[in-house]
N, C-alpha and C positions, 0 to 999 in steps of 0.2 A: 504493499499499500502505499501510497504517497501520504506521508502525516505533516501536517502544520504544528508544529510546537509554538505555540504563546504563552511565552514565559520570560519575566524581565529579570528573574534572579538566573546571571549567567551559570552560576557554576552550576545550580539545579539542571540548567536548561542543557549544557553541555554535557552531564552526566545522564540524562534521559535520554538525549540525541545519540550519544554513543550506545546505549543499551538497544535502543530501537533500531539502528542502523546494524549493529551485531545480530538482531532476528531478522533480517533481511528487508527492511523498508526503507524509502527513500524518504529524508527528513528535510523540512523546508522551515528555518526558525524566524522568528516576529519576537521582537522583543517589547513591542507597545501595541495598543489597540490599532492604531492608524497602519501599521506595516501589516498588520493580521487582515485588515479587510482590504490592502491593496494587494495581497498576497496571491500566487496563481493558485488555481483550484486544485483541491487535495482531496483524496478519498476520506479523511478522517482530520476532524481538528481535537487537539487536546487543549484546552484553553484554561489558562490561570485567570481566574475573578479578579486578581488585585493587580490591576495593571496600572503604570505610570500615568496615563496620558487619559484613557475613557474608562470608565467602570466596566468591567467583565459582563456584567448582565448586558449593559447596552449594547456592548460588542456583539454578545450572542443575539440580542434581538435583531440587529441590522444583518447578521448571517443568515438566521432565518428569513428573513425577509426576501432575500434573493436566493437559496440554496437550501436544501435537504441533506446536506453533507452531516455524516456523523459527527456529533461534538460530544466529548467528555470532558467536565467540567473539572479543573483541578484547582485546589486550595487549601489555604492552612488553616481555614476557616473551617470548623468542624461542626458548629452548630446545626441544627435541626432546620432552621429558619433558612440557612443559607442553602442547604442543599433542595429544599423544597421552592425556593426560589430560583434557583437556577433551571429546575427540572420543568418548572412551571414555565419559564419563557424557553423554553427550546432544547436543554441538553439531552441528550438520549441515557446518560449515565453521569456519576458523578465519584469523584475519589479526593479523599483527604489525605495530605501531605503527613508523614512519610507513606509510603506504601512500595510493595514489592514487584518485580517486572513481571512474575508469574501473573500475579494478579491484574495487572494494566493488560496484559496478553489476552487474557481469558474474557476482559470486558471488551476489548478491542474486538475481539473475534464475533462476540456476542452482537455488539453495535452493528458491526459489517454484515453479519447475517440478516439483522432484522430490515436494515437500511436495504441490502439487496433483494429481500422478498418485498419489499414495496415500490422500489423505485422502477423506471422505465429504463431502457437501455441509454447507454451515456452517450451523449452528443458531441464529446470532444475529442478533437483531433490533434495529434502531435506530430511534428515533424522537427529535428534538429531541436533548435532553441525556442521553437514556436509553437505555441498550444493557442487553439481556438476552442470556443464552445459554440457550436451552432444553435443552440436552442437559446443560449443569453445573449448571443452575439457578441462575447467578449474576447479580448486577444491579449496573452501575454507573450513577451519575447525576452527569455530568459525569465527574470522575477520583476519585468517591469511591465504596467499595464499599459497598452497602447489603444488610443482613442482613435477609432477609423469611421469615415462615411461609409455609408450604405454599400456603395458600389468599391470600394476600397475593401471593404470586408469581404465581399462577393469576391473579388478578384484575387485577395490572399485564400479564400478558402478553396478557389480552384486548383491554385498552385501546390496546396497543401495535400488536396486528395491526388494530384498526379503524383506524388511521394519521390519529388526529386528529377522527374523525368520530365522532357520538354515539352510545354503546350504551345502548338502553333498560335499564331495570332486571330487566326480564323476560330479556332476552338475556344479561345477565350472571349472573344466577341459574342458568339453563340452562345456560350453558358454565362455569360454575366451582362451582355447588353442585351440578347435575344435578337439579334441582329447579323446581318455579314460584316465582313472586314472593310469592304470597298467604301469610302468616302469618310471613315470615322478613325483614321489612324491615329490622328492627334489626341483624340480623347482615349485611346489605351496608353500612348506616351505620358499623358500628364498624369495619370493615375498610378503608373509604375512609378513615375518620378516622385511623387508624392508618397507613394507606401514605402518607397525606400527609405525618404527621410524622415518619417514616423518611427518607423523600427528602428532609426538609428543604427542601423548596419547596412549601409548601402551595397555591400558586397555578397548578401543573402540572394537576393533578386539578379540573376544572370541574365544578361540579354544574348541570345542564341542568333547571330546575324544572319539574317534572311529567312528565320521560321519563327521564333518567337522567343518565350523565357521559361525559366526554371530556376526552383531554390535550389541553391548551392549547398547541397547536403548529401549525405550516402542515402540512397534510396532504400536500403533497408532498414532505417531508423524510423521510417514513416510507420504511422500507427492509428488506429481507433480503439480506446478503451471501452 
């Protein structure tokens, strides 16, 4: 699983992240509520409720407004009222520090089973550093959120679906603009230039002269979750 660890205590977060990686998980760190809300999509969130910038319950509510990702609330506060507050605001489970890795793993597996039984197939696509969510129309390049126009998103999605192989200009115009290539060459060029700038990595989108465009990644890295 890709696990987002939201924790401002670096020593605790480092130990937790190391343990999770040993169990085969891909770990993303966030030290604040703002970082958590801007992080790439994950399969599970381990959310400390005592964050320095935004109250953890508020972060939880905002996560729930946009996603049904599994969330386990983690805190040093063991009062029943805090546990109830977290669960009522969308947490799938609750752990009080300190806890053992065996208990955490069991709870993570239980949450994943519940979420998996309820959730529709994932609409996320990943290719190299790019991750897009087709249903929410969100884009991340590495850990950075990228805001795109509708056509820029559709163009990037087409390139990601191609898996690193070349898309001809005609294919792109048909998929993205539902029209033929002739007479609209400049439209595609402008959108490619804008997309390169917004991704912050112009080299990712390669021009294949006389043919079209491709993403400069190894095709085998492409996948749909």
